[in-house]
N, C-alpha and C positions, 0 to 999 in steps of 0.2 A: 619500458614503461619505467619510472624511477620510484626509489622507494615509497617519495612522499604521495607520489600520486598515486602509487597503488594504496598504501594505506587509505588515503582520502576514499579511495575507489569503495572499502568497506562500509565507509560510512555514509555512500552517496542515496540518494533516493532510487537509483537506478538499480543498485544492488538488494536495497529493501526488496524493490519489485522481481527482478528474479527470486528471492526468497519469498517471497509473495505468493508468483505462479509456482514453484517448484512445490511448495505446501498446499498448496490451494487443489492440483493437480493429484499428490499424493493422498490427501485426506480423502476425494472425493472417490478413485480409485481405493481408498480401504474400504470405504462407509459401500462401495459398489460390490466387493470381494464379502463383504460381512454378513451379505443378505438382510440384513436388518430395516424392516419399513419402516420405522419411528424415526432413526436414523438418518436416512433418506431422506424421508419427508421432512425435515429438523433441516436439511443443506440443502434442500430444495429452498425452505422458506429464507435462507440467508441470502443465493442467489439474484433476488427481488431488490435485496442491495448494492449489488452490483447494477443492475438496472439504473437503477436511481443514480448512482456516481454519473454511469456516461450520459445519462441525461442534462447531467451537472455541464460536463464538458461538451455536451451539442450544444448545447443552450448559448454560449460566447462564438459560434463560429463564425455568423453571420453576419455581426458588427464588428467583430476583430478582424476580418480582410478585408471588409470597408471599410474600415479606417485606413489598415496599414496601406492597401491600393492606392489611396489618395496621397497621402503624407510621401508613399516611399515616390509616387508620379513627379509630384512637386518637388520633392529634392534631386531626383534625376533630371526632370528640366531646368533644375538651378545647377546642377553641375553640367551640365554639358553649354549650357551659358556662359558658363568660366575662359572660355578657350577653345583652340582648334581641338588641343590631345583630348579634352577631355569628351569633346565628341565625337571624336576618331576612335576613344575604348567605350565608349556606348554601342558604337556598332558595332566596333567587333566583338563584343560582349551577348550582344540583342543575336547578332550572325550563329553563334556561336551554341549561345539557349535555344535557336531553332533546332540547329543540326541535332543539338544532344536530346531535342523532344523527342525528334523522328526516331533517331534512335533506340531511345527507350521502348516505343512502341514496337517498335519491328525485332530489339532483342530479347522485350519482355515475353510476348508472343513466341517468339522462335525457339528460346531458352525452356516455356511451358510446354509446347510440341513437343519438343525433345526430352523434356523431365518431366513429363510432365503427373500432376496432383497424384497420389494413390488415392481412387474412388470411396475404396470404403474409409480409410483414413482419416478422408475429409469428413463424409457425410457426419463418422462419427465424431470426429472434432469441432462442426459447428448442431449436433444434439444437445452439444450443455451453451449455446452462447444464446442471446436474446438476441433471436432474428427478428430483423421485420421484414423476408427474403421476399415474401410475395411480393409488398411494393414495390421493394428495389427492381424485382422482375418488370413492373407493371410499367414502371418510370424508365428502365433499362428501353424496352419496347419503345417508350415514346421517341426516347432519346435515339433510337438506331433508324426513325422516320426524317428524310434530309428534311421535308418540308417541316415537321413539329419540331428539329434543330433549328431552323432559321426563327422559326416564328419566334422559338424560345432565346431569342437575342435581343430580342427588342419588346417584353411584352408592355400590358396594357398597362400593368400594375406591380412594379417593382416590391409593393411591401409584402403584396399578395404571393408574386413568385418565391421572396425570402421566405414567406409562411410555409408554401409549398416544395422548399430545400431547392428552388431554382435556382442552382448557386451561380451555371451563366450569366443567366440574366444578372443576377448583382454584380458579378465581376463585370460585366459588358460596361452597366450603367457606372460602375466606382472608376471605370479604365474612362469612359466620357467624363465624368468629371472629374476626375483629379487632371487630366489636360486644360476643360474650360478653367479650371482656377488656376492654371499659370496662366492664363489671358485675362486676368484681373490683374486692376492696382494693383500693387504691393503694398499700399497699405491696409489692402481688404485678402490677401493670398494669404500674409504671415498668421492675423487670429483667425483666421478660416484652417489652416495648416495646421498650429497651433490646438485647434479644438481637436479635430479628429486624432492630432496627439494626443491628445489626456485622454481622448477613448482607447485606443490602442492600448493607451499604458494599464488605463483601467481595467481593460478588457484582461490583460497580461496578469494582474493581481488577482484578478478572480480566476482564471486557468492555473496559479501557483496554490492557492488556495484548494481549492479541488484537486491538485496535484500531490496536496500535503497527504492526503489522502487515499492516496494509488496506492501501494501495500495493500489498502484495504480494499478496494472495489476489483480490482486482480486476484487478488483471491478469491472472492465472493465469486467471479466469476470464472475464476478456475475450478471452484470446485463442482461448479455443471458438468465442465467440460470433465473433470475427471470422473465426473460419476457414470456418465456417459462414453466415455472413451477410453477410460482410462490411461494406463502409464504410455499407451501406445501414441497418444498425440506429440512423445517428445520427435518419434521420427518426422512426421510432419513439421514441426516446426525448425529442425536440423533442414528438412526438406528447404523454407525458406527464407533462413539464412544464408545458405547456399546457393540461394539464383539470384537474392538481392547484390551477395558479393559479387558473385561469375558477370552480371550486366554491370555494374561499377567497374572490373575488372578489365573489362571491352573497352569500357568510355577510357580511363587510363590510357589505354595502346593506342587510342585514335588521337586520342590528344599531343600524344608523342609523333604519333605521324603528320598531323596537323602544323605544328612547328615546325615540323622537316621540311614541308612542302611550302607554306608560307611567313615563316620563319628566318630562311635562308642560314639555317643551322643545322650541324650534323646531329645526329641522336645521339650520337658517345658522348658530346657536349652536354647536350639537355642532358639528359641523364645524369651526370655526374653533378650539374648545376640544379637539378632540381633535388636529385638525392640529400642534402642535410634538412633542406624545408622539409620535406616527406616525413623523415624522423621525427622533428618535432611536429608534426600533425599526428604521426601516429599516436606519441606520448600523451601530448596535451587535448586531442580531438577540439582542436581552438584554429581558423585560421587568422585570428588575430593574433594570438601568440607565437605563429610561424612567421609575422609579418616581417620584425626585424631580419630574420635570417635569408626572406625571399629579396627583402632591395639588397641586400648584401651580392646576394650571388647572382642579382640581376645582373647586377652594374659591373662586378670582375668576372665571373663566367661568361654572361649571357652578351657583352659589351651595350649595354642599353643605359644610355646617359644617366647621370644621376638624377637630373631634373624630369624628368621620364617617370624612373625608375620609383622618384617618391610621389607623384601624380597618378599613376597609373593603379602600381599597387595595394592604397588603401583604397580607390576608389574599387578599386577589383573585389577587396575583401567588405567593403558596405554593400557595393551592389550587385553582386556577381557570386550565383550560385552554381556551376553548373552542373553538379551532379543532383539537384535537389530535382529535376524533372524525370529525371532515370531513376532514383530511388523511390520518389512516391509513385511513380507512376507503373513503378517495378510494384510495387504494394497492392495498387490498386488491382492491376493486372490479374496478380495471386488472390483477389480478395475475388474478383469475378469469375475464376476459374474453380475455385474453392465452395462460391456457391454454385458451382453448374448454370453461372449466365451466360450467353453468347453476347460479345459486342459486335454491332455493328460499324460502320462507317462514321455516321454523327455520333455516337458514344466517344468514339476512340478522339474522332478532331475535338468535342467539347474537354474532353478529361484531357488533353492536348493543352488547348489552349487555357486552360483553367491552371494546369500546371505549370506553365509557361509566367504565370499572372502571380500564383502565390507565390512563387522563387523568388518573386521582387518584394513579393507584400511578407512574406518569412524572414526574410533574411534579417540577421543580427536576436532573435528569438532562441532564447535558449531551448535543449535538442527534445525533452517532452513537450515543450508546448511546440514549436513546431513543427512534432510528429502530426500534429494532433488539427494544428491550424491549417496546416499545406492538407494532409492526405484526406481530411474528414470532407474538405469542399471541394477534394477530384471526384473523390468515393459517390458523393451527392451529385453532381455534375454529370458523370456517367451513369446515374444511376443503381448505385449499388449500395448494399447495407454495411453498417459500420459499426456491427457490434464485436465483431473480430479483432478491432484493433488496440482494444486493450491488452490482449494479451499477446498483440505483435509488436509491442510498444517495451514489453517484458524484454524482448530476444533483440533490442536493435543497438544493442552494445556496440557488439559487431560490426554489422553494417554500417555505424555510426563513422567507424574507420576509416574506412573507405569510402565515405564522403569525405570526410575531412583532407584526404590525400588526394581524390579526385579536383577538389575544390582548388589545395595547395597549388598543383600540377597546372589548374589551367589555369590559372592566376597570372602564374611564371609564362607559360606560351602564350598568354593573350596581351602579356607586357613587351616578347620580345618581337607579337609581329605588329604590335599598334606601333612601337618605336620605328620598324618599315627600315628608311633608308639613312637615318638617324641613328639606328646601331651599329656599333663597330663591324668588322667584315670578321670571320672568325677566328680568322690568321692573325687579327692585332689584337685578340684578345688575349691578355696575361692568364698560363694556368697556372 
């Protein structure tokens, strides 16, 4: 990380949220050890402010996801209509996204089986979180029933479904609405897409306003964690970060395998081609900032024609985030085990479908905004409580690095795969 980026981090919202988390847990733990009932009662009253802050974030989820899905589908349909390469790119993106979602569920469940959350530490951490766990267990039980899951795909009243946190029903309706919008006349479609784009931008502004208070909200929530779990919560958070990073490292390794098999290029050459773009991704945590390097490496090292690289890579940055379902489902599976909720097939399918949808909807959103806009709907679709998400957001900095590296690696791999026969054979690519 450059000196300027290093300095910028210490003035960023992410840094202040981490400080708030540490300070809140430490203050709560100190009050716990002080055995002062009046102090515990005062800090307990402050916890309620954390719930107010969380509810302010939660109220934006439904309109934001619906609007982003509609505009995302319209833009993808427009891109597919621009030519053969764009259409082929979207097919490759879609197949890789579905494969990543299946991997996310298997890897998340596998890692948490091999290395589960310490039950006592998990219970202590949740004791300080405002929880709707009881309601979540009921929703999860309904989601697990296959017939209930199927009926939730087409509710008789989508407004009521949204009010009842029926995220999957809202997602299905938004997808249908978006595709239907692509079939109407262009003079009608443009203002409709513009309206929903404006709604999405308005919701993002509201979320930004709420996130300005994130240090205070996280501090208030962390107080409760510190009061009941003490400093032992650090171990659970470290375990969470490790699980998320391991799942994304596994995805990156699979991307190398995929490009070797379907991109007709050696592992060593692809690794050398991707390395500079990955370095930029680590230092900036931005796929967009890595785009110039990706185009240069795709042309000079992967043998992709300039015209193809110039079309596929910007399109990938705009609509393709392969790490989104892996990281987001990883968070949700962690929340499930943390709350002791057993997820059935229906809940996993609901989570997977929602994860694919919101990976498209949340593209281009800032990190903190996309964390809630993406993970909140998936948790609700799977019947999971979301009260712990602000605490997990505070340690998202490290997993977010692996998100960006994975996305950049997948963008380059997809570009080589899309190029197909148009790509130069490896022997003809200059070193």
